[in-house]
C-alpha positions as a printed NumPy array, in Angstrom:
array([[ 59.97 ,  39.708, -79.838],
       [ 62.029,  42.855, -80.637],
       [ 65.65 ,  42.358, -81.624],
       [ 68.004,  45.367, -82.199],
       [ 71.476,  45.304, -83.729],
       [ 73.74 ,  48.291, -83.136],
       [ 77.328,  48.869, -84.356],
       [ 79.781,  51.828, -84.244],
       [ 83.441,  52.812, -84.417],
       [ 85.097,  54.35 , -81.431],
       [ 88.469,  56.203, -81.513],
       [ 91.303,  53.895, -80.495],
       [ 91.966,  55.705, -77.392],
       [ 88.6  ,  55.269, -76.14 ],
       [ 88.071,  51.673, -76.44 ],
       [ 88.8  ,  50.881, -72.743],
       [ 86.552,  53.533, -71.521],
       [ 83.838,  52.354, -73.757],
       [ 84.554,  48.677, -72.454],
       [ 84.081,  49.835, -68.78 ],
       [ 80.909,  51.591, -69.498],
       [ 79.337,  48.484, -71.088],
       [ 80.641,  46.577, -68.177],
       [ 78.508,  48.774, -65.809],
       [ 75.448,  47.926, -67.995],
       [ 76.118,  44.065, -67.498],
       [ 76.679,  44.73 , -63.731],
       [ 73.109,  46.583, -63.515],
       [ 71.377,  43.796, -65.502],
       [ 72.976,  40.942, -63.491],
       [ 72.156,  42.805, -60.299],
       [ 68.29 ,  43.717, -61.402],
       [ 67.776,  40.501, -63.32 ],
       [ 65.408,  42.222, -65.827],
       [ 63.132,  39.507, -67.29 ],
       [ 62.49 ,  39.409, -71.044],
       [ 66.096,  40.742, -71.873],
       [ 68.921,  39.218, -73.656],
       [ 71.976,  41.439, -74.308],
       [ 75.387,  40.742, -75.94 ],
       [ 78.086,  43.118, -76.811],
       [ 81.267,  42.319, -78.964],
       [ 84.384,  44.271, -79.893],
       [ 86.418,  43.704, -83.009],
       [ 90.096,  44.345, -83.386],
       [ 89.355,  47.672, -85.13 ],
       [ 87.347,  49.412, -82.3  ],
       [ 84.128,  48.404, -83.84 ],
       [ 81.524,  47.382, -81.133],
       [ 78.491,  45.378, -81.82 ],
       [ 75.523,  45.23 , -79.525],
       [ 72.726,  42.664, -79.803],
       [ 69.793,  42.931, -77.81 ],
       [ 66.435,  40.964, -77.699],
       [ 63.326,  41.933, -75.719],
       [ 60.364,  39.591, -74.972],
       [ 58.082,  42.808, -75.261],
       [ 58.053,  46.436, -75.225],
       [ 57.951,  46.432, -71.419],
       [ 61.252,  44.769, -71.294],
       [ 62.482,  46.911, -73.865],
       [ 61.514,  50.205, -71.963],
       [ 62.826,  48.817, -68.789],
       [ 66.306,  48.142, -70.284],
       [ 66.284,  51.794, -71.644],
       [ 65.662,  53.238, -68.534],
       [ 68.427,  51.736, -66.672],
       [ 70.676,  54.324, -65.309],
       [ 73.944,  52.521, -66.103],
       [ 72.552,  52.267, -69.986],
       [ 71.603,  55.828, -70.087],
       [ 75.084,  56.979, -68.69 ],
       [ 76.568,  54.561, -71.359],
       [ 74.41 ,  56.083, -74.196],
       [ 75.318,  59.633, -73.118],
       [ 78.918,  58.951, -72.636],
       [ 79.457,  56.934, -75.983],
       [ 78.805,  60.011, -78.142],
       [ 81.94 ,  61.624, -77.188],
       [ 83.757,  58.403, -77.995],
       [ 82.465,  57.986, -81.508],
       [ 84.683,  58.059, -84.653],
       [ 81.645,  57.167, -86.874],
       [ 77.925,  57.443, -86.212],
       [ 76.073,  54.599, -84.375],
       [ 73.842,  52.435, -86.927],
       [ 70.806,  50.903, -85.259],
       [ 68.776,  48.492, -86.965],
       [ 65.77 ,  46.282, -85.777],
       [ 66.348,  42.833, -86.995],
       [ 64.414,  39.627, -87.66 ],
       [ 65.972,  36.265, -86.523],
       [ 65.693,  33.66 , -89.054],
       [ 67.069,  30.925, -86.931],
       [ 69.575,  29.882, -84.474],
       [ 71.867,  26.973, -83.54 ],
       [ 73.755,  26.422, -80.414],
       [ 75.262,  23.177, -79.341],
       [ 77.595,  24.694, -76.685],
       [ 76.451,  22.944, -73.522],
       [ 76.657,  19.331, -75.05 ],
       [ 80.118,  17.701, -74.625]])
């Protein structure tokens, strides 16, 4: 499994535009139901965006990167940046989730 952690800072006035572009990526993912892909995005109060993507294999990773909405997002985000994008491949050590249990 490949996991990618990406974070970057946008100009404050670009926060909403960036969110709209990210939502377009989620819309495409929900529509296409790409197998082997997990994608989460968070925004902090200081306009720092964090993307966490997991791919079952290289095929899933490439399908994600070829999404028209993702390509449009990556092209547009460059104009919104206040600081450079930092991308790291990460290895998960563990996970705990008990959200579904009441």
